[in-house]
LUMKOLTI-918356 format. One record per residue (C-alpha): x, y, z. Coordinates in pm, 1 decimal. Layout:
N
(koldo (X Y Z))
...
END
This chain:
502
(koldo (9421.0 5376.0 15271.4))
(koldo (9323.1 5415.3 14900.4))
(koldo (9135.3 5071.5 14910.1))
(koldo (8880.0 5243.7 15136.5))
(koldo (8806.9 5550.6 14921.3))
(koldo (8586.0 5629.8 14629.4))
(koldo (8599.2 5861.9 14324.9))
(koldo (8456.1 5764.1 13989.7))
(koldo (8578.5 5974.2 13695.2))
(koldo (8603.6 5883.9 13331.4))
(koldo (8633.0 5515.8 13388.9))
(koldo (8868.0 5539.9 13685.6))
(koldo (8736.7 5361.0 13996.9))
(koldo (8941.0 5405.2 14319.9))
(koldo (8734.1 5179.2 14548.3))
(koldo (8784.8 4806.6 14545.2))
(koldo (8442.1 4737.5 14676.6))
(koldo (8110.2 4795.6 14509.1))
(koldo (7764.7 4777.3 14670.7))
(koldo (7400.1 4759.2 14558.9))
(koldo (7161.0 5009.6 14710.2))
(koldo (6993.5 4898.9 15034.5))
(koldo (6667.2 4738.3 14992.1))
(koldo (6488.6 4915.9 15276.1))
(koldo (6399.2 5265.0 15367.9))
(koldo (6238.4 5475.7 15636.6))
(koldo (5953.2 5711.3 15567.3))
(koldo (6102.4 5879.1 15273.5))
(koldo (5883.7 6195.1 15279.1))
(koldo (5775.2 6347.4 15607.7))
(koldo (5594.5 6675.9 15684.0))
(koldo (5527.1 6887.9 15989.7))
(koldo (5214.5 7102.8 15924.5))
(koldo (5125.2 7384.7 16175.8))
(koldo (4830.7 7615.5 16178.9))
(koldo (4791.9 7893.2 16429.6))
(koldo (4440.6 8050.0 16459.2))
(koldo (4317.8 8112.4 16816.9))
(koldo (4585.5 8355.2 16939.0))
(koldo (4549.2 8449.9 17315.1))
(koldo (4669.9 8815.8 17282.8))
(koldo (4670.1 8873.6 16904.1))
(koldo (4396.5 8891.8 16658.4))
(koldo (4265.3 8543.7 16556.0))
(koldo (4297.0 8430.4 16204.6))
(koldo (4003.9 8272.3 16018.0))
(koldo (4157.7 8028.9 15776.1))
(koldo (4497.0 7916.1 15915.4))
(koldo (4357.6 7603.4 16096.5))
(koldo (4148.6 7514.9 15786.1))
(koldo (4457.4 7559.3 15570.2))
(koldo (4676.3 7331.3 15804.9))
(koldo (4419.8 7055.0 15823.2))
(koldo (4352.7 7062.1 15447.6))
(koldo (4727.9 7076.5 15377.2))
(koldo (4789.5 6777.1 15602.9))
(koldo (4525.1 6579.9 15421.7))
(koldo (4658.6 6676.2 15087.4))
(koldo (5018.8 6570.3 15172.1))
(koldo (4893.3 6238.4 15313.8))
(koldo (4719.5 6164.5 14980.4))
(koldo (5043.9 6186.3 14795.7))
(koldo (5239.0 5977.9 15042.2))
(koldo (5371.3 6203.1 15308.5))
(koldo (5411.0 6085.0 15672.5))
(koldo (5233.5 6401.2 15821.8))
(koldo (5245.1 6539.0 16183.5))
(koldo (4964.4 6794.5 16232.2))
(koldo (4961.3 7067.3 16498.7))
(koldo (4681.4 7320.0 16534.3))
(koldo (4702.0 7617.3 16783.3))
(koldo (5023.0 7494.5 16944.1))
(koldo (5209.5 7676.1 17215.1))
(koldo (5566.5 7791.0 17184.2))
(koldo (5694.7 7499.9 17393.5))
(koldo (5484.9 7246.6 17197.6))
(koldo (5633.7 7380.2 16858.5))
(koldo (5976.3 7367.9 16991.6))
(koldo (5938.7 7002.5 17084.1))
(koldo (5766.8 6919.5 16762.2))
(koldo (6066.5 7077.8 16573.5))
(koldo (6318.8 6886.5 16775.0))
(koldo (6143.6 6545.4 16713.7))
(koldo (6105.4 6631.2 16347.1))
(koldo (6473.6 6726.6 16306.0))
(koldo (6567.8 6381.4 16428.7))
(koldo (6322.9 6199.9 16195.2))
(koldo (6431.1 6408.8 15901.3))
(koldo (6784.7 6265.7 15912.4))
(koldo (6657.6 5942.7 15756.0))
(koldo (6404.8 6093.2 15526.2))
(koldo (6469.8 6188.5 15157.9))
(koldo (6238.1 6489.7 15184.7))
(koldo (6136.4 6687.9 15486.0))
(koldo (5874.3 6959.3 15452.9))
(koldo (5750.5 7214.0 15711.0))
(koldo (5438.8 7421.3 15661.1))
(koldo (5329.7 7709.5 15883.8))
(koldo (5015.4 7914.0 15868.7))
(koldo (4974.3 8180.9 16115.6))
(koldo (5107.7 8530.0 16226.4))
(koldo (5469.1 8601.1 16119.2))
(koldo (5684.9 8906.1 16150.9))
(koldo (6023.1 9041.5 16082.6))
(koldo (6258.8 9176.3 16362.0))
(koldo (6591.0 9312.2 16257.6))
(koldo (6595.1 9113.0 15932.8))
(koldo (6510.6 8782.2 16094.8))
(koldo (6167.0 8611.9 16042.6))
(koldo (5969.6 8488.6 16342.2))
(koldo (5656.9 8263.4 16348.0))
(koldo (5434.8 8328.7 16641.5))
(koldo (5266.8 8059.3 16857.0))
(koldo (4919.7 8100.0 16994.6))
(koldo (5028.6 8159.7 17356.7))
(koldo (5285.3 8443.7 17285.3))
(koldo (5240.3 8749.3 17498.0))
(koldo (5373.4 8981.8 17251.1))
(koldo (5416.6 9356.2 17330.9))
(koldo (5758.2 9444.3 17184.8))
(koldo (6015.8 9315.2 16965.8))
(koldo (6199.3 9155.2 17241.7))
(koldo (5883.0 8955.1 17318.8))
(koldo (5870.4 8851.4 16959.3))
(koldo (6231.8 8727.1 16969.9))
(koldo (6194.9 8549.8 17305.3))
(koldo (5855.0 8381.4 17257.2))
(koldo (5839.1 8307.9 16885.0))
(koldo (5996.2 8038.4 16658.9))
(koldo (6251.2 8173.3 16415.4))
(koldo (6272.3 8071.3 16042.4))
(koldo (6623.9 7950.6 16139.4))
(koldo (6466.3 7690.7 16375.4))
(koldo (6240.7 7564.7 16091.1))
(koldo (6531.9 7543.5 15862.1))
(koldo (6729.2 7351.9 16115.9))
(koldo (6445.3 7103.7 16149.3))
(koldo (6470.9 6998.0 15788.5))
(koldo (6836.2 7061.9 15750.5))
(koldo (6958.4 6699.4 15749.3))
(koldo (6702.2 6547.5 15518.3))
(koldo (6886.8 6343.5 15255.7))
(koldo (6771.9 6485.0 14927.3))
(koldo (6531.0 6786.1 14961.1))
(koldo (6427.7 7025.1 15230.7))
(koldo (6126.6 7262.5 15196.2))
(koldo (5986.2 7522.2 15428.3))
(koldo (5659.6 7684.6 15330.4))
(koldo (5535.1 7991.8 15513.4))
(koldo (5181.7 8113.8 15468.5))
(koldo (5231.8 8392.6 15715.9))
(koldo (5180.3 8759.7 15786.9))
(koldo (4815.1 8774.3 15676.0))
(koldo (4764.5 9094.8 15847.0))
(koldo (4957.1 9306.8 16088.5))
(koldo (4900.0 9160.5 16450.1))
(koldo (5084.3 9446.9 16616.4))
(koldo (5007.0 9761.7 16424.3))
(koldo (5197.7 10077.9 16453.5))
(koldo (5194.3 10080.8 16832.5))
(koldo (5449.0 9813.2 16905.5))
(koldo (5715.0 9900.6 17162.4))
(koldo (6050.0 9893.8 16992.0))
(koldo (6259.1 9806.3 17296.4))
(koldo (6601.0 9852.2 17157.7))
(koldo (6492.6 9696.5 16827.9))
(koldo (6368.1 9825.8 16489.5))
(koldo (6078.5 9645.3 16345.2))
(koldo (5966.8 9655.6 15982.8))
(koldo (5636.2 9831.5 16006.7))
(koldo (5342.4 9668.4 15855.1))
(koldo (5044.4 9875.8 15732.1))
(koldo (4723.2 9708.0 15616.8))
(koldo (4371.9 9771.2 15527.0))
(koldo (4157.4 9518.0 15716.6))
(koldo (3930.8 9471.5 15426.3))
(koldo (4184.2 9395.4 15163.2))
(koldo (4490.8 9290.6 15371.6))
(koldo (4724.0 9425.7 15114.0))
(koldo (5016.0 9678.8 15119.8))
(koldo (5356.9 9684.0 15246.6))
(koldo (5534.8 9495.1 15526.5))
(koldo (5547.4 9110.6 15521.1))
(koldo (5836.3 8878.3 15610.1))
(koldo (6199.4 8931.2 15519.9))
(koldo (6376.6 8760.5 15231.5))
(koldo (6550.2 8434.8 15323.3))
(koldo (6889.1 8287.5 15228.2))
(koldo (6863.7 7914.7 15291.4))
(koldo (7142.3 7668.5 15232.3))
(koldo (7174.9 7489.4 14891.1))
(koldo (6947.1 7202.9 14855.4))
(koldo (6666.4 7391.1 15059.2))
(koldo (6386.6 7585.8 14929.1))
(koldo (6179.2 7843.3 15137.4))
(koldo (5856.6 7936.8 14983.1))
(koldo (5670.3 8244.8 15105.2))
(koldo (5296.5 8312.4 15038.1))
(koldo (5406.5 8670.0 14951.9))
(koldo (5738.6 8809.2 14836.0))
(koldo (5924.4 9030.4 15088.4))
(koldo (5745.3 9370.5 15130.2))
(koldo (5401.0 9218.7 15072.0))
(koldo (5136.6 9087.6 15320.9))
(koldo (4976.1 8752.1 15246.0))
(koldo (4590.2 8751.3 15222.6))
(koldo (4378.0 8535.5 15443.0))
(koldo (4119.2 8496.3 15164.5))
(koldo (3742.6 8526.4 15152.9))
(koldo (3667.8 8151.5 15160.0))
(koldo (3768.8 7867.5 15382.5))
(koldo (4134.5 7871.9 15271.5))
(koldo (4398.2 8126.8 15174.6))
(koldo (4472.0 8182.9 14804.7))
(koldo (4826.6 8053.9 14853.5))
(koldo (4712.4 7732.0 15030.3))
(koldo (4448.8 7661.2 14772.1))
(koldo (4694.9 7704.7 14488.9))
(koldo (4954.0 7482.8 14669.1))
(koldo (4700.3 7201.8 14721.4))
(koldo (4578.8 7218.1 14368.3))
(koldo (4925.3 7185.2 14218.5))
(koldo (5107.3 6960.5 14447.8))
(koldo (4883.0 6667.9 14381.9))
(koldo (4950.0 6682.6 13998.1))
(koldo (5155.7 6374.9 13895.2))
(koldo (5455.6 6437.4 13691.3))
(koldo (5483.9 6812.7 13777.8))
(koldo (5844.4 6894.4 13850.7))
(koldo (5873.6 7071.5 14184.7))
(koldo (6041.0 7390.0 14062.2))
(koldo (5782.3 7437.1 13799.8))
(koldo (5508.9 7345.9 14049.2))
(koldo (5604.3 7649.9 14256.1))
(koldo (5609.2 7865.7 13955.1))
(koldo (5251.6 7765.9 13871.1))
(koldo (5148.7 7821.8 14230.9))
(koldo (5287.8 8188.4 14190.9))
(koldo (5091.4 8244.1 13866.2))
(koldo (4768.0 8102.6 14018.5))
(koldo (4786.5 8327.7 14321.2))
(koldo (4858.8 8636.1 14114.1))
(koldo (4543.6 8555.9 13915.8))
(koldo (4331.9 8484.7 14221.0))
(koldo (4432.5 8810.8 14392.2))
(koldo (4435.5 9043.1 14097.5))
(koldo (4819.0 9080.8 14126.4))
(koldo (4795.8 9191.9 14489.3))
(koldo (4988.9 8886.1 14614.6))
(koldo (5300.2 8723.7 14463.1))
(koldo (5440.3 8416.8 14616.9))
(koldo (5814.7 8397.2 14612.4))
(koldo (6067.3 8116.7 14667.9))
(koldo (6432.4 8141.7 14795.7))
(koldo (6711.4 7892.5 14788.8))
(koldo (6809.7 7628.7 14532.9))
(koldo (6702.1 7269.4 14493.8))
(koldo (6938.5 7000.1 14399.6))
(koldo (6993.4 6924.2 14028.6))
(koldo (6775.4 6605.7 14043.3))
(koldo (6414.6 6675.6 13941.1))
(koldo (6139.9 6582.0 14172.8))
(koldo (5772.0 6511.4 14161.5))
(koldo (5578.1 6562.8 14473.1))
(koldo (5289.5 6353.2 14358.3))
(koldo (5504.8 6090.0 14165.9))
(koldo (5535.1 6028.2 13804.4))
(koldo (5233.9 6062.9 13563.9))
(koldo (5069.8 5766.0 13393.4))
(koldo (5308.6 5628.3 13132.4))
(koldo (5603.6 5838.8 13264.8))
(koldo (5898.4 5651.8 13390.5))
(koldo (5987.6 5672.3 13760.2))
(koldo (6251.0 5927.4 13841.3))
(koldo (6603.1 5783.6 13832.2))
(koldo (6874.7 5914.2 14082.7))
(koldo (7097.2 5990.6 13782.2))
(koldo (7038.3 6338.2 13673.9))
(koldo (7075.5 6277.0 13292.7))
(koldo (6800.7 6008.5 13294.5))
(koldo (6577.3 6189.9 13536.9))
(koldo (6560.8 6503.9 13338.6))
(koldo (6514.0 6312.6 13016.8))
(koldo (6180.0 6186.5 13155.6))
(koldo (6038.9 6529.3 13196.9))
(koldo (5729.6 6580.4 12982.8))
(koldo (5768.1 6785.8 12659.7))
(koldo (5541.6 7070.8 12782.8))
(koldo (5764.6 7109.6 13088.3))
(koldo (6076.6 7120.0 12880.7))
(koldo (5915.4 7412.0 12705.7))
(koldo (5862.5 7581.2 13048.6))
(koldo (6224.0 7511.6 13137.9))
(koldo (6341.9 7672.6 12823.8))
(koldo (6133.1 7983.3 12900.8))
(koldo (6266.7 8000.6 13249.4))
(koldo (6623.1 7961.7 13126.0))
(koldo (6579.4 8259.0 12900.7))
(koldo (6478.0 8451.9 13224.0))
(koldo (6799.2 8351.9 13396.3))
(koldo (6688.9 8050.7 13606.9))
(koldo (7002.0 7843.8 13654.6))
(koldo (6838.0 7527.6 13771.5))
(koldo (6636.5 7522.7 13447.3))
(koldo (6967.4 7553.7 13254.9))
(koldo (7102.3 7272.1 13448.6))
(koldo (6800.5 7043.9 13361.6))
(koldo (6829.7 7117.7 12999.6))
(koldo (7199.5 7048.7 12995.6))
(koldo (7143.4 6713.9 13175.3))
(koldo (6886.2 6627.2 12901.6))
(koldo (7144.2 6685.5 12640.9))
(koldo (7402.5 6480.3 12816.4))
(koldo (7193.4 6157.4 12796.8))
(koldo (7353.5 5940.7 12518.8))
(koldo (7024.9 5732.1 12499.2))
(koldo (6811.6 6028.1 12402.2))
(koldo (6752.2 6189.2 12071.3))
(koldo (6829.4 6515.4 12226.7))
(koldo (7193.6 6401.3 12301.2))
(koldo (7406.1 6715.4 12220.4))
(koldo (7719.0 6769.8 12443.7))
(koldo (7800.0 7100.6 12286.2))
(koldo (7455.3 7230.5 12369.5))
(koldo (7480.4 7105.6 12725.8))
(koldo (7821.3 7290.5 12759.8))
(koldo (7638.2 7608.2 12643.1))
(koldo (7369.6 7574.5 12901.0))
(koldo (7618.3 7482.5 13179.4))
(koldo (7848.4 7775.5 13084.2))
(koldo (7549.4 8013.2 13116.8))
(koldo (7453.9 7877.5 13445.6))
(koldo (7817.0 7872.0 13567.9))
(koldo (7856.7 8229.9 13458.4))
(koldo (7554.6 8321.1 13659.4))
(koldo (7714.5 8163.3 13980.8))
(koldo (7561.1 7815.5 13992.0))
(koldo (7810.3 7595.6 14175.3))
(koldo (7652.4 7277.0 14042.7))
(koldo (7688.6 7399.0 13691.1))
(koldo (8041.7 7486.4 13756.2))
(koldo (8108.0 7142.2 13893.2))
(koldo (7944.5 6959.2 13600.2))
(koldo (8116.8 7180.3 13355.3))
(koldo (8455.7 7101.2 13525.2))
(koldo (8381.7 6738.2 13467.2))
(koldo (8318.9 6790.3 13089.4))
(koldo (8640.8 6991.1 13063.7))
(koldo (8837.7 6714.5 13251.2))
(koldo (8687.6 6443.0 13030.4))
(koldo (8678.3 6628.8 12698.1))
(koldo (8296.8 6582.8 12653.3))
(koldo (8152.3 6848.7 12428.7))
(koldo (8471.3 7050.0 12447.0))
(koldo (8840.4 7001.1 12404.6))
(koldo (8999.0 6860.7 12740.3))
(koldo (9133.7 7156.1 12936.8))
(koldo (9288.1 7067.9 13260.8))
(koldo (9344.3 7419.7 13368.1))
(koldo (8989.7 7519.2 13293.5))
(koldo (8845.4 7224.7 13477.9))
(koldo (9059.1 7295.4 13786.6))
(koldo (8946.7 7658.0 13781.0))
(koldo (8582.4 7547.1 13769.8))
(koldo (8624.1 7285.1 14043.3))
(koldo (8777.9 7558.7 14262.7))
(koldo (8499.5 7800.3 14189.4))
(koldo (8234.8 7552.5 14292.3))
(koldo (8440.3 7467.3 14599.0))
(koldo (8454.4 7827.8 14693.0))
(koldo (8075.8 7813.3 14726.2))
(koldo (8096.4 7511.1 14951.5))
(koldo (7972.6 7267.0 14686.5))
(koldo (8071.1 6944.9 14862.2))
(koldo (8099.7 6732.0 14540.7))
(koldo (8377.3 6968.4 14407.8))
(koldo (8545.3 6985.6 14741.6))
(koldo (8555.5 6601.8 14770.4))
(koldo (8688.7 6569.9 14411.1))
(koldo (8951.1 6826.6 14482.4))
(koldo (9070.1 6600.7 14766.2))
(koldo (9117.0 6321.1 14526.1))
(koldo (9293.3 6537.7 14268.7))
(koldo (9540.2 6669.6 14528.8))
(koldo (9588.3 6322.9 14673.5))
(koldo (9665.5 6173.6 14328.1))
(koldo (9823.0 6458.2 14165.2))
(koldo (9553.1 6496.4 13902.8))
(koldo (9496.9 6775.2 13648.0))
(koldo (9860.7 6863.9 13676.2))
(koldo (9854.8 6918.0 14047.2))
(koldo (10156.5 6800.3 14258.2))
(koldo (10058.1 6516.8 14481.5))
(koldo (9983.5 6668.7 14828.1))
(koldo (9832.2 6428.2 15089.7))
(koldo (9796.8 6693.0 15362.8))
(koldo (9609.5 6935.1 15143.5))
(koldo (9402.5 6644.0 15024.1))
(koldo (9311.8 6561.3 15390.1))
(koldo (9190.3 6917.5 15444.4))
(koldo (8969.1 6887.3 15145.8))
(koldo (8824.8 6563.3 15260.8))
(koldo (8754.3 6700.4 15612.1))
(koldo (8578.5 7000.7 15472.7))
(koldo (8360.3 6796.6 15239.0))
(koldo (8279.3 6555.0 15531.8))
(koldo (8176.0 6844.3 15747.8))
(koldo (7939.8 6954.5 15476.3))
(koldo (7777.5 6615.8 15513.3))
(koldo (7906.2 6466.9 15173.4))
(koldo (7840.8 6090.8 15228.0))
(koldo (8147.1 5959.2 15035.6))
(koldo (8368.5 6227.9 15204.7))
(koldo (8226.4 6129.0 15552.9))
(koldo (8327.9 5767.7 15485.8))
(koldo (8659.6 5849.9 15338.0))
(koldo (8752.4 6071.0 15622.4))
(koldo (8644.0 5804.3 15865.3))
(koldo (8885.9 5563.1 15690.5))
(koldo (9174.5 5805.5 15685.4))
(koldo (9135.9 5847.1 16053.4))
(koldo (9097.7 5470.8 16121.0))
(koldo (9415.2 5414.2 15916.8))
(koldo (9603.1 5653.3 16149.4))
(koldo (9677.3 5913.9 15876.2))
(koldo (9535.9 6200.4 16093.8))
(koldo (9726.1 6206.6 16420.7))
(koldo (9503.2 6472.1 16585.5))
(koldo (9191.8 6240.2 16543.8))
(koldo (9117.2 5895.7 16676.7))
(koldo (8852.2 5622.1 16704.3))
(koldo (8581.9 5862.5 16834.7))
(koldo (8607.5 6090.5 16538.7))
(koldo (8624.5 5805.1 16301.7))
(koldo (8302.8 5657.5 16445.6))
(koldo (8144.1 6006.4 16436.8))
(koldo (8187.7 6026.0 16064.4))
(koldo (8083.1 5670.7 16000.8))
(koldo (7757.5 5732.2 16201.7))
(koldo (7707.1 6066.1 16003.5))
(koldo (7743.7 5876.1 15679.9))
(koldo (7478.0 5618.6 15794.6))
(koldo (7236.9 5897.4 15882.2))
(koldo (7297.4 6070.1 15557.3))
(koldo (7181.2 5756.0 15373.4))
(koldo (7504.8 5599.9 15244.8))
(koldo (7415.7 5253.5 15133.8))
(koldo (7780.7 5191.0 15077.9))
(koldo (7854.8 5243.3 15442.0))
(koldo (7554.9 5041.5 15552.8))
(koldo (7659.1 4749.3 15339.7))
(koldo (8034.3 4772.2 15433.9))
(koldo (7950.0 4774.4 15817.7))
(koldo (7721.6 4487.2 15770.8))
(koldo (7938.7 4275.8 15541.2))
(koldo (8297.1 4372.1 15627.3))
(koldo (8312.2 4554.5 15954.7))
(koldo (8653.0 4422.5 16024.7))
(koldo (8797.8 4665.9 15777.4))
(koldo (8793.6 4906.9 16062.4))
(koldo (8996.0 4866.9 16378.6))
(koldo (8840.7 4726.9 16703.6))
(koldo (8880.3 5066.8 16856.9))
(koldo (8681.2 5236.7 16596.7))
(koldo (8411.5 4955.6 16606.5))
(koldo (8378.7 4988.5 16977.8))
(koldo (8348.7 5375.1 16943.4))
(koldo (8067.8 5334.0 16691.2))
(koldo (7893.4 5104.0 16930.0))
(koldo (7915.4 5373.3 17194.3))
(koldo (7769.3 5630.7 16937.9))
(koldo (7470.9 5395.0 16851.8))
(koldo (7403.2 5340.0 17229.4))
(koldo (7405.4 5716.9 17286.7))
(koldo (7137.0 5756.6 17025.7))
(koldo (6933.4 5467.7 17161.9))
(koldo (6992.2 5242.7 16861.4))
(koldo (7184.0 4980.6 17041.8))
(koldo (7183.8 4855.2 17410.3))
(koldo (7447.5 4570.1 17406.5))
(koldo (7815.9 4524.0 17493.4))
(koldo (8080.9 4765.5 17387.7))
(koldo (8310.0 4497.7 17261.9))
(koldo (8377.4 4575.2 16889.0))
(koldo (8187.6 4256.3 16786.7))
(koldo (7930.2 4344.9 16522.6))
(koldo (7697.1 4066.7 16604.3))
(koldo (7317.4 4076.6 16542.7))
(koldo (7252.1 4349.4 16807.3))
(koldo (7512.9 4579.3 16659.0))
(koldo (7389.5 4507.2 16307.2))
(koldo (7027.8 4592.4 16406.4))
(koldo (7144.0 4908.3 16560.9))
(koldo (7333.4 5007.6 16235.8))
(koldo (7018.1 4932.7 16037.4))
(koldo (6815.7 5146.5 16271.7))
(koldo (7069.3 5426.6 16245.3))
(koldo (7035.6 5404.6 15874.0))
(koldo (6651.2 5424.5 15892.7))
(koldo (6547.8 5069.0 15874.6))
(koldo (6296.3 4975.9 16141.1))
(koldo (6243.2 4607.4 16197.5))
END
């Protein structure tokens, strides 16, 4: 069983196979852009269609594969989101942009299609698209998920909306300025997902006096700037909109991005391309942006603290300072960042920048796991399996950690759990469940699993191989015999499931 599992820590490698990254990829960045302007029963909006078309063009110029929808019905939006959700599974970044009327009902945000016949809160709930649906459409992207709402530009319903057993946040507005209270509710997206609102909760976004809204103009101006880290980009968008609107509108973001920096428009001239290794990627950030990170860290931004810590953990950099990294990580961990807790745990386990402290490391791993940080949960599985950090070996507890991490879509854990099932170590599960997790690991972008199934499929039992063929056929990636023989047809289906179109 151990020969099929992976954890790398302090020079210890528990996985007898090593693989290079796959040489192919599907569209790594996809976007769904929607603009609603010509409403059938609500006041029309002047700039939303302009914003959507301009945003689509802008995203295409920086390498996005864009789907554009203008004045779509509710049924059309639902179908677009379903299609986009499937495509996002093999994309590194999935982005949804919506410009149009939006409203809050009972603390939930709804985006209104052009054909909605809205007279009550119940109508809003039944005929609109919820923010939860937009988040679900990007949820399985491999690295980053972004939802941008340029919504609630004025109050489409006024004070006369029929409550019908619901309570709606009333929106009051002056038609000339479109400012004041109301707006959409705050969001609480999953980790690795950012939701950007044109205005913070309690404010109404402005439609603008020109062809585009202030928020759309600022976004399009900043997102094409090479070498601008994405969290700093949204910060600069916020500052720009505040200036344009005389502080009447303040964009706001919710959620937390992963610890790897990202440039929407790619690296700047002379700047190295971003590495998948956090210490190298953050070291490539331009000096002026490091200054911005320091300022944001002083304001309590934990992702900035993480980035600064990663810079100081790169031994090839003149800024190498493990003790300073520990300080940044401790501040972020104390503020509740699970990634900081996990990274700090590794330093205490290895004794990097601090004296080794198994008890402290274990406490930090558990704190991150309590927040469903999958890396920490997967590592706790190994620690319990092997009896690391002073823990007694407990394979049953380890299996529960592996399953939990796999269900949180941790690629290594998905593979590990599939291997455990295939080895017969989980009596309650069989080949179908093993194939389910192998397929999930393929869709999550695990090159290890892709190469393993391509080069050494016989590591898995014939029953698991047949079950995976069934799964591939269900998803229309394979049309051949269910025989457990991973010949050319099955191999082609595996590559298609991974995201390689031939």
